[in-house]
C-alpha positions, 0 to 999 in steps of 0.5 A: 557201502564199502563193498559197492565202492570196491565194486565200482573201483574195480570196474573203473580199473578194469575199464582203464586197463581195457582202454590202455590195452586198446590204445597199445594195440592201436599204436602197435600198428603204427610204423614210424621213421627213425633216423637209422637210414635202413629198411624197416621190414614187417609182416602184414599179419592177421592181428586182433580184429585185423589191426590197421598198419599205418606208416607215419613219416615221423613223430613230433617228439623226434627232431629231424637230423641235419641230413634229413630223414630217409626211410624205406619200409618193406611190407611182407605177405609171405603167409597170406594167399590171395588177400585183399588189402586197401591202401589209403592216405591219411593226414598225419596232422589230424590222426596223430597227436602232434605239438609241432608249431606252424612254421614256414615251409619252402617249396622244395621241401614240399616236393618230397612225397611218400611213395609206394610200390607193389611187387607182385608174384601174380601170374596171368591166370589170377586176378591179383593186382599187377606190379607197379612200373614205378613208385606212385605217390601217397595222396590224402584222397587215394583209395586203392584195392589190391589182391595179393598172392603169396610172396607179394610185397609192398615197399614204401619210402620217403625223404624229409628235408631238415628245414621241412615241416611239411605235413606229408600224408601217411599210408594206411594199409588195411587187410580185409577180414572176411565177414567184417571187412574193417571198422570203418566199412560195411560188409554186405553179401560178402562184399566190402563197401566204402565211400570215395572222397574224389568227386568225378563224373561217370566216365572218370570214375569208371576209368579210375576204378579200372586202373588197377586189377579191376576189383573195385566196382560202383556199388550196385543192387538188383532190387529195392529190397537189397538196396534197403537192406544194405542201407539198414546194415550200413548204419549199424554200430555193432554187428555179430552177437554174443562174444563175437559182437564187434563195434563199427562205424556207420557208413556216411550216406548223408550226401549223394553217392554215385552208384551202379544204377541207370535209368533209360528214358526211352523204355522208362526202365532201371538197369544195374551193373551185375558183376559175378564170376563170369564178369560184368553185364547190365541187367534190368532192375527187378522191381523198379516200381518199388524203388524210392527214386526220382528222375530228372529230365535230361537231353541224354538217353540215360541218367545215372543213379546216386544214393542218399539215406534219410531218417524217416521217423524218430525211431531212427528208421533209415530209407535209401533214396535214389536220384537219377541225374545227368551222368556228367555230374561230379559226385563221390562214389559208393565203392564195393569190392570182395572181402576176400580174393575171389575170381571177380576181376575184370573191367567193369567200365566197358559193359556200362559204356557199351550199354549206354552207347547202345541205348543212345542209338535207338534214340538217335534213330527215332529223332531222325525218323520222327521230326522234332516239334519245331520241325513239325510246326515249320512243315505245317506252316509251309503246307498251309501257305502252299494250300492258300496259294493253290486256293487263290490260283484256282479262285482266280481261274474260276473268276476268269472263266465265269466272267468270260462265259457270261460275256459270251452269253450276253454277246450271243443274246444281243447280236442277230443271227445274220450279223457276222461274227466278230472274227468275220469283222476282223476283231478276232476272238479277243474282241468278242466282249469289247465295248464300243469304246474299246474297239479300234478306230477305222482308218480314213483310207480304208473308209474311202475304199468302202465307199467306192465299192458301194458306188459300183452298182450305180455305175453299172 
């Protein structure tokens, strides 16, 4: 009994020591601002499990001096060559133990953000990130992927007013570990995958990814098997085996995330963004018939894909579902980039936009050559109306012809052969079928003249 108690106490002590060591290691990556006024330099190094360095404006235990806080950090990368570094903002109030009391903040004090600047030694022949022309603000939702060459360095600075209790975002610097990336990311086929927090449409998302060196991409997959393997890998909590087993956080795929898959309505085919050493291009998805997807009908020629993971059964099997919707929908993105610096830089937005433009042209030409249903209905109505008018006109002509022919036949049958024709009588052709009531009356002068001619034989 006593031996078991000692074993339990020993295990508990070992656990406490391990937790304490882990806590100390985590704090080792924190860089605070102290009221010294000088530049703090430190090396971005490959520590145990690639510990993430975090630049934190201040600790709550330290009071802000009367003149305020003004700090600057210089992060060196002398021993690193072609390293991939991820910069993100984080909320110091949520990530650091604080006991400050909420106080009013003047607007002037809030206009002092933390800023960073990249000083790159890259040449034009490399894919490294270019130097920033001016310091950029650190924001909570920022996500920037940098490829650094040997000799490049970062500078970070900020100033805190004495009366300010504003929660200035901190800067997190994460060095990617090949084969693992980071604890909160997923490594799949030599790429790191993470999720963005800003909701954008397709055009805005592509523009944001191309703003840096172009290493960020919309996560894309060539087949349904590759996509499903990624979803399974993203939900793991431990990777590796034996002594190399590592713990990680599952990637959150509960909400729909924009990915690099596209559906063309004209051909009913799925395409993906294929990026390699020779750049990016659009390629046809290998087995779209096996892809678990839905297509929303839109007026555009192309729909954009988004990915969401769902649990299928109680065993925890996770399935990736793809939805193709309008590209103007505001969505966060699933982002991929290499876990180590490789020759995979370049603009990925232009191939997508060019392909979408080309896909829209056949649809426009087909719309011009093939009238719309409304136009077809209008043409049919006009054609039927013209046919009815023509039929009515022909019927009228037929009736007139038949009636005149019958009239002439009756007149010819009723009149003797010696009787002069209506023309000889002076009636003209139009008078051939006139009745007696319709004939014009004879003038009195003309009647007297006729009588005189009839009396001439008697005089002779």
